[in-house]
Phi, psi and omega in degrees: 000141181247124187281147174209164185298144182296333186274356181288123178281333181253114185279164182303127179249108178235150179320110185272137180237139179080186180239187179301141176297137177292149181232147175261120179285116183283156173258109185293336180293338181269001180086167181223149183275131175264133180295159179300135181290138179219184179294152177293148177298160177294133179299156178277160176292140180300151180213160176298339179292349177263012182251147178294327180300320179299312184288324176300316181294318180299310184286336173296317177296316183291328176295317178294318179298318181292325178296325179281325182220098183302340178287340179270096184267004177092191186280130170251106189299136178066027180293334179294339175261004180058040188296320183297314180296318182294319182288323178293321177293321178300312180298321180294333182262354186289115180295135179085358178286155180297151181295144182303324187292334186236349184298133174271137185232129177244126179253115182271119184075064192286343180059238180272004177082007187296329182295315180291324177294325176295319177296321176302316180295336179269007174095011176278107188247003176288181181299135180228125181230126174252132180236151178205148179278354177262118178298329179293323176298313181298318179297319178296313181300317179295320181294317179295316182296330182273354179294155186299318182295315181293319182296323180291327182281331183274130181272349179210157183294150174243134181264148175223141183211151176278122181200137182259117183299328182271332185235353183285148176290137182298336180301337180290339183229345180248094182203160179060226181294341179260018180300328180265008179116169182260153179292318181227129175239131184246143174220111179239083178100350182289317177298326175301311182297317178299323181293341180262005184278348183080185179053022176054035179296334180299333178291337179275339191298309182303321179292328177286327181286324188309313181294343181283342183256127179293160177300127183084356181282178188247137170239125180241117184244125177245131186218146171252356184250350181231141175285170177300317180297321180291321176298319178297320178296317182294314190261309178288329179295339179283347175092355181266339186230155172236142178295130183238359180160177181213156174258128181275136176236161179299133182256163177215164178239141179211123180062031179082001180250132179263136180202186176217158187283333177223163178228142173229119176245143176254131179240149173250135180286129181278000000 
């Protein structure tokens, strides 16, 4: 895998060889193998992409753009890899996953809310909550979701709230039927941003995420800064999760090394 900044809308385009890696859909009822625990990967160098100021400014611009042109819904991270479609299809085909009609879904770092709206279009009608530490992001997501096109496509309401994954009180997201955790928790680029914040905050992230996922529930992490093996080290290596599957993306070769621009790993909460 070749790393590139999380905020890049256009991913590295190099002569692509082959097609998407075939994937075996695991049966969660049969359990999943956790890789051998090893040391955590080396942290990434800090970047402005790891600061709240960066994201507040970005979503303020996108909020203004959407207000002027409702067709401009802002950035959908990893759209060049078709990540939303691939991850929603993966979840729909995952054996042992909770049923679409009732599964509760929490999106960490929801951005413009497009991931949850995509799940709605695929028939996921259970409770859906998107959270972000940027109030501008939450405002944008609500604005996009309330637009006529999004409202027509969504069969049920989607909730959005301001909440900080690293510092927020769990009471803000763990209450009522979700007091014991959510059936599905999504992360599409948020761990990347945390990894660029410096002060080794990425080391705290898996432990903060673990209580959000119910026992036997699903965590799906998509990253452009970490390989599949590194994601497994971060999350399964902490002992709370086991690798339960992967989403295949088109691969390419460069300098004799084969890789892909992003990685998505599925984990099951132990």
